Residue, then its C-alpha position, 0 to 999 in steps of 0.5 A: m232360677a237357682w240351678l242356673m246359680d249353681v251352674s254358674s258355679i260349678v262353671s267358674m270351678a272349672n275355670m278355676a281349675i284351667l286357670i290353675a293348670l295354665l297357671a302351672v304351664y305359665a310358670r314352667i315356661y317362664s323357668k325355662t325362658r325368662a320371659t317378661f311375655t310369659v309373666g304377662l300371662m301369669v298376671f292375665a291368668g292370675m286377674l281371671m282367678l281372682h274374678n272366678v273366686l270373687a263370683v263363686y264365693g259371692y254366689f254362695a255368700m250372697a245369692k239371696l242379694y242376685s236378681d234372679e234376672l241376671l242369673p242367665y247373664f252371669a252363667g253365659i258370662h262364665i260359660a264363653e269364659l270357660a269355651g275361650l279358657i278351653a281354647l287358651l289351654k288347648v293352644t298353649v299344651w298343644p299348639e300344634g294341633v292334630k297331625p295325620v298319623p304316617r300310614a305304613g308304605n307312604 
């Protein structure tokens, strides 16, 4: 079951990479708009970053203390968080979605 801890660690690191990207986008938006909603998003992303940093630290520093029965749940939590962060990054960076390309002659 040690591979599940590795999966959780890798997914948590991917979460941190997405959160860094989100924090950079939110900081840029805040510098242009000074919107308080953006500050809230930055705090939210910061708290998720703290969660992932502590999780990765815990996996490496206290690996022997984790029960093998808990590891699938930890992996599931981090994978679900990754899916949510990908969706959040998508709507933040590319809110209009896929637009059809106009054809020539129409």
